[in-house]
NUTIDREN-442063 format. One record per residue (C-alpha): residue number from 1; residue in three letters; x, y, z. Coordinates in pm, whole numbers, plus 50000, padded with zeros to 5 digits. Example, Ala and Ser with C-alpha at 12.3 -4.5 7.8 and 13.67 -1.06 7.14 Angstrom:
BEGIN
(site 1, "ala", (51230, 49550, 50780))
(site 2, "ser", (51367, 49894, 50714))
//
This chain:
BEGIN
(site 1, "met", (50000, 50000, 50000))
(site 2, "asn", (50149, 50330, 49899))
(site 3, "ala", (50134, 50662, 50086))
(site 4, "ser", (49854, 50806, 49876))
(site 5, "ser", (49639, 50497, 49940))
(site 6, "ile", (49698, 50529, 50314))
(site 7, "val", (49610, 50900, 50308))
(site 8, "ser", (49302, 50821, 50101))
(site 9, "leu", (49199, 50548, 50347))
(site 10, "val", (49253, 50777, 50647))
(site 11, "leu", (49058, 51059, 50484))
(site 12, "ser", (48776, 50822, 50387))
(site 13, "ser", (48762, 50685, 50739))
(site 14, "phe", (48763, 51036, 50879))
(site 15, "ala", (48480, 51133, 50642))
(site 16, "val", (48275, 50834, 50759))
(site 17, "val", (48333, 50927, 51126))
(site 18, "val", (48233, 51288, 51059))
(site 19, "ala", (47923, 51175, 50868))
(site 20, "val", (47818, 50943, 51152))
(site 21, "trp", (47880, 51217, 51409))
(site 22, "ala", (47684, 51469, 51200))
(site 23, "gly", (47399, 51222, 51158))
(site 24, "arg", (47382, 51151, 51531))
(site 25, "thr", (47397, 51522, 51611))
(site 26, "gln", (47118, 51592, 51365))
(site 27, "leu", (46907, 51305, 51503))
(site 28, "arg", (46959, 51436, 51857))
(site 29, "ser", (46859, 51784, 51740))
(site 30, "val", (46547, 51651, 51567))
(site 31, "arg", (46449, 51452, 51877))
(site 32, "glu", (46495, 51759, 52096))
(site 33, "ser", (46284, 51965, 51857))
(site 34, "val", (46011, 51702, 51859))
(site 35, "arg", (46021, 51679, 52240))
(site 36, "ala", (46010, 52057, 52276))
(site 37, "ala", (45716, 52070, 52034))
(site 38, "ala", (45536, 51797, 52232))
(site 39, "val", (45584, 51990, 52557))
(site 40, "ser", (45474, 52315, 52395))
(site 41, "asn", (45172, 52154, 52231))
(site 42, "met", (45064, 51987, 52555))
(site 43, "tyr", (45083, 52312, 52747))
(site 44, "thr", (44890, 52480, 52467))
(site 45, "asp", (44623, 52213, 52514))
(site 46, "phe", (44617, 52272, 52890))
(site 47, "arg", (44593, 52647, 52835))
(site 48, "arg", (44300, 52571, 52605))
(site 49, "leu", (44135, 52384, 52892))
(site 50, "thr", (44179, 52695, 53105))
(site 51, "glu", (44027, 52907, 52828))
(site 52, "leu", (43745, 52654, 52808))
(site 53, "arg", (43676, 52722, 53177))
(site 54, "leu", (43654, 53093, 53106))
(site 55, "glu", (43445, 53062, 52790))
(site 56, "asn", (43218, 52795, 52937))
(site 57, "trp", (43228, 52878, 53306))
(site 58, "glu", (42900, 52694, 53351))
(site 59, "his", (43085, 52367, 53278))
(site 60, "ser", (43400, 52433, 53478))
(site 61, "his", (43288, 52196, 53754))
(site 62, "ile", (43406, 51901, 53543))
(site 63, "leu", (43762, 52032, 53559))
(site 64, "glu", (43769, 52057, 53938))
(site 65, "pro", (43968, 51815, 54153))
(site 66, "pro", (43761, 51601, 54390))
(site 67, "ala", (43851, 51814, 54694))
(site 68, "asn", (43689, 52122, 54533))
(site 69, "tyr", (43411, 51953, 54342))
(site 70, "glu", (43116, 51968, 54585))
(site 71, "his", (43188, 52329, 54679))
(site 72, "ile", (43206, 52439, 54315))
(site 73, "lys", (42898, 52230, 54233))
(site 74, "arg", (42696, 52422, 54495))
(site 75, "ile", (42814, 52753, 54349))
(site 76, "met", (42732, 52638, 53997))
(site 77, "arg", (42383, 52527, 54101))
(site 78, "leu", (42317, 52870, 54245))
(site 79, "ala", (42451, 53043, 53933))
(site 80, "leu", (42238, 52825, 53704))
(site 81, "ser", (41927, 52803, 53921))
(site 82, "asp", (41719, 53015, 53682))
(site 83, "leu", (41752, 52773, 53387))
(site 84, "asp", (41430, 52615, 53270))
(site 85, "ala", (41410, 52249, 53155))
(site 86, "lys", (41526, 52334, 52802))
(site 87, "gly", (41818, 52537, 52933))
(site 88, "gln", (41916, 52253, 53163))
(site 89, "ala", (41901, 52007, 52873))
(site 90, "arg", (42126, 52234, 52664))
(site 91, "his", (42364, 52255, 52958))
(site 92, "val", (42388, 51876, 52988))
(site 93, "ile", (42458, 51844, 52613))
(site 94, "lys", (42735, 52104, 52633))
(site 95, "glu", (42873, 51939, 52947))
(site 96, "arg", (42909, 51614, 52753))
(site 97, "ser", (43088, 51800, 52472))
(site 98, "val", (43338, 51956, 52712))
(site 99, "ala", (43401, 51616, 52872))
(site 100, "leu", (43443, 51458, 52529))
(site 101, "gly", (43712, 51714, 52445))
(site 102, "ile", (43898, 51629, 52767))
(site 103, "phe", (43885, 51257, 52691))
(site 104, "gln", (44003, 51322, 52333))
(site 105, "leu", (44309, 51500, 52472))
(site 106, "phe", (44370, 51188, 52683))
(site 107, "glu", (44350, 50956, 52383))
(site 108, "gln", (44574, 51185, 52179))
(site 109, "thr", (44833, 51174, 52457))
(site 110, "leu", (44820, 50794, 52461))
(site 111, "tyr", (44892, 50788, 52087))
(site 112, "gln", (45181, 51030, 52133))
(site 113, "val", (45332, 50810, 52404))
(site 114, "arg", (45308, 50510, 52175))
(site 115, "asp", (45482, 50705, 51895))
(site 116, "ala", (45763, 50814, 52129))
(site 117, "his", (45811, 50470, 52287))
(site 118, "gly", (46164, 50345, 52233))
(site 119, "val", (46243, 50639, 52004))
(site 120, "asp", (46248, 50948, 52226))
(site 121, "his", (46278, 50867, 52595))
(site 122, "asn", (46251, 51229, 52714))
(site 123, "arg", (45931, 51292, 52520))
(site 124, "glu", (45792, 50956, 52629))
(site 125, "ala", (45868, 51037, 52995))
(site 126, "phe", (45704, 51379, 52969))
(site 127, "leu", (45391, 51238, 52805))
(site 128, "asn", (45373, 50960, 53066))
(site 129, "asp", (45381, 51233, 53334))
(site 130, "val", (45087, 51400, 53159))
(site 131, "leu", (44897, 51069, 53154))
(site 132, "his", (44974, 51023, 53523))
(site 133, "tyr", (44829, 51368, 53598))
(site 134, "met", (44517, 51288, 53398))
(site 135, "thr", (44456, 50944, 53550))
(site 136, "thr", (44539, 51027, 53912))
(site 137, "arg", (44398, 51378, 53937))
(site 138, "leu", (44188, 51511, 53649))
(site 139, "phe", (43984, 51195, 53590))
(site 140, "leu", (43899, 51159, 53958))
(site 141, "asn", (43647, 51438, 53907))
(site 142, "pro", (43313, 51280, 54005))
(site 143, "arg", (43125, 51414, 53704))
(site 144, "leu", (43395, 51306, 53455))
(site 145, "leu", (43386, 50958, 53610))
(site 146, "tyr", (43011, 50946, 53554))
(site 147, "leu", (43028, 51079, 53199))
(site 148, "trp", (43299, 50824, 53107))
(site 149, "ser", (43133, 50518, 53263))
(site 150, "leu", (42911, 50270, 53078))
(site 151, "asp", (42643, 50299, 53344))
(site 152, "gly", (42660, 50677, 53323))
(site 153, "gly", (42723, 50899, 53025))
(site 154, "ser", (42892, 50619, 52823))
(site 155, "leu", (43143, 50855, 52662))
(site 156, "cys", (43394, 50570, 52684))
(site 157, "glu", (43207, 50419, 52390))
(site 158, "asp", (43354, 50691, 52166))
(site 159, "phe", (43711, 50571, 52221))
(site 160, "glu", (43944, 50295, 52110))
(site 161, "pro", (43969, 49975, 52317))
(site 162, "glu", (44331, 50062, 52410))
(site 163, "thr", (44217, 50396, 52551))
(site 164, "ile", (43939, 50234, 52754))
(site 165, "ala", (44177, 49967, 52885))
(site 166, "tyr", (44436, 50227, 52987))
(site 167, "phe", (44170, 50433, 53165))
(site 168, "asp", (44036, 50126, 53346))
(site 169, "gln", (44385, 50017, 53454))
(site 170, "his", (44514, 50357, 53567))
(site 171, "val", (44225, 50557, 53711))
(site 172, "pro", (44197, 50460, 54081))
(site 173, "arg", (43823, 50452, 54138))
(site 174, "asp", (43816, 50250, 54458))
(site 175, "lys", (43743, 50557, 54674))
(site 176, "met", (43579, 50775, 54411))
(site 177, "tyr", (43209, 50802, 54347))
(site 178, "pro", (43072, 50922, 54016))
(site 179, "asp", (42832, 51217, 54032))
(site 180, "thr", (42522, 51066, 53873))
(site 181, "ile", (42309, 51374, 53941))
(site 182, "gly", (42514, 51663, 53808))
(site 183, "leu", (42402, 52020, 53862))
(site 184, "phe", (42027, 51976, 53818))
(site 185, "gly", (41915, 51702, 54054))
(site 186, "gly", (41919, 51608, 54420))
(site 187, "asp", (42009, 51824, 54714))
(site 188, "asp", (42277, 52086, 54739))
(site 189, "glu", (42422, 51901, 55036))
//
């Protein structure tokens, strides 16, 4: 092997190393961009839930944690006490729509976790944290539990079997009681 062949081999090897390094750096950059976009998009979705509370204050009780739920429910009943039967019916329909949007965000997050699995560990971990928040806090809302359940609002019927299975496995309902009455039935106490 002559000197020019050795130089050519060294330069070729160096070019391969640089190409591999550049490819890995670019992949890392793409993954970070995707993770950052996932975080940004999720917080945009949560801000949208906050806006939903403002725009549809009369349905904000379904976004309350269990500790606040009964108190807010009493306030909402007072605020909506002048609704006639048709107004109450419209309210229940809109309540279901708001809940459906919340459950759609949940299913979307499940799909995003599946897409990130084994590919982007940081994004997967972040999205799993979001799912944990949803299943251990948000979905413990008594009215959301009722609207999801088969013996309640049956909104679970609108979702994929994987989504239903995940909900059933991760939402601790042993000490939670669905609100079967909502804002327009029963006592205030």
